[in-house]
C-alpha positions as CSV (number, residue, x, y, z in Angstrom):
1,M,12.8,9.6,4.0
2,T,16.0,10.6,5.8
3,Q,15.4,14.3,5.0
4,N,11.9,14.0,6.4
5,A,12.9,11.9,9.5
6,K,10.7,14.0,11.8
7,R,7.6,13.6,9.6
8,Q,5.4,10.6,9.0
9,V,5.7,9.4,5.4
10,V,3.3,7.6,3.1
11,I,4.8,6.3,-0.2
12,F,2.6,6.1,-3.3
13,Q,3.9,4.0,-6.2
14,H,2.6,2.0,-9.1
15,Y,3.9,-1.5,-8.2
16,P,3.5,-3.1,-4.8
17,V,6.7,-4.0,-2.9
18,I,5.1,-7.2,-1.3
19,D,3.3,-9.8,-3.4
20,S,-0.3,-10.5,-2.3
21,P,-0.8,-13.8,-0.6
22,E,-3.4,-14.7,-3.4
23,F,-0.8,-14.6,-6.2
24,G,2.5,-14.9,-4.4
25,S,5.6,-14.6,-6.5
26,A,3.9,-15.9,-9.7
27,R,4.2,-12.5,-11.3
28,L,6.5,-11.7,-14.1
29,K,9.7,-10.0,-13.0
30,T,8.9,-7.1,-15.3
31,H,5.6,-6.6,-13.4
32,R,7.1,-6.3,-9.9
33,T,9.1,-3.8,-7.9
34,Y,12.8,-4.1,-8.8
35,Q,14.8,-5.8,-6.0
36,P,12.0,-5.8,-3.4
37,E,14.3,-7.3,-0.7
38,K,16.6,-4.2,-1.0
39,Y,13.6,-1.9,-0.9
40,L,12.4,-3.5,2.3
41,E,15.9,-3.1,3.8
42,V,15.7,0.6,3.1
43,L,12.2,0.9,4.6
44,A,13.4,-0.9,7.7
45,K,16.0,1.8,8.3
46,H,13.3,4.5,8.5
47,D,10.8,4.3,11.3
48,N,8.8,7.2,10.0
49,V,7.2,5.3,7.0
50,L,3.6,4.6,7.7
51,A,2.5,2.9,4.5
52,V,3.3,2.1,0.9
53,V,0.2,2.4,-1.3
54,S,0.1,0.8,-4.8
55,G,-2.3,-0.6,-7.3
56,H,-0.8,-2.1,-10.4
57,F,-2.4,-5.6,-10.0
58,H,-5.9,-4.1,-9.3
59,E,-6.2,-6.3,-6.1
60,N,-7.5,-5.4,-2.7
61,S,-4.6,-6.4,-0.4
62,E,-3.3,-5.1,3.0
63,I,-0.2,-6.5,4.6
64,M,1.7,-5.2,7.6
65,K,5.4,-5.9,7.4
66,D,8.0,-4.6,9.9
67,G,5.7,-1.8,11.0
68,V,4.9,-0.6,7.4
69,Y,1.4,-1.1,6.1
70,H,1.5,-2.2,2.4
71,I,-1.8,-1.3,0.8
72,S,-2.8,-2.4,-2.7
73,S,-5.9,-0.9,-4.2
74,P,-8.5,-2.6,-6.5
75,T,-9.7,-1.4,-9.8
76,L,-12.6,0.5,-11.3
77,L,-12.4,-1.7,-14.4
78,K,-13.9,-4.8,-12.9
79,V,-17.6,-5.4,-12.2
80,P,-18.6,-4.2,-9.7
81,P,-16.2,-1.3,-9.9
82,V,-14.7,-0.5,-6.4
83,Y,-12.3,2.0,-5.0
84,K,-10.5,2.3,-1.7
85,I,-10.7,5.1,0.8
86,I,-7.7,5.4,3.1
87,D,-7.9,7.5,6.3
88,I,-4.9,8.2,8.5
89,V,-5.9,9.4,12.0
90,S,-3.1,11.1,13.9
91,K,-3.4,12.6,17.4
92,D,-0.6,14.2,19.5
93,G,1.3,11.6,21.5
94,L,-0.3,8.6,19.8
95,S,0.9,6.5,16.9
96,P,-1.1,7.2,13.7
97,I,-3.8,4.7,12.8
98,I,-4.7,3.8,9.2
99,Y,-8.3,2.8,8.3
100,T,-9.3,1.5,4.9
101,Q,-12.6,0.8,3.3
102,L,-13.9,-0.3,-0.1
103,K,-16.6,1.6,-1.8
104,E,-18.6,0.3,-4.7
105,I,-19.7,2.6,-7.5
106,E,-23.4,2.2,-8.3
107,M,-23.8,1.5,-12.0
108,K,-26.8,3.1,-13.7
109,E,-28.4,1.1,-16.5
């Protein structure tokens, strides 16, 4: 992030950094980001991080924390199968805006 200080950054990773409000910290430690408090401290030092995108828990969750948008994506394995589209709109002189939307896959029988 430091080497890209002049660029906007989106981080994609498997595990979310922040637990969703629905499940809280009820997760096994082995199914969570290692030392999330320290990770959040690192993120706080870099004002160029727009978002952290994850999906391990297959939940639709979006949380803004300290200017970083934490986006968790649902799964195609549930019925109905859904996926998330993430659009980042950036215009000169303005802060980027992140839009998300869920899309359902039509199942043919």
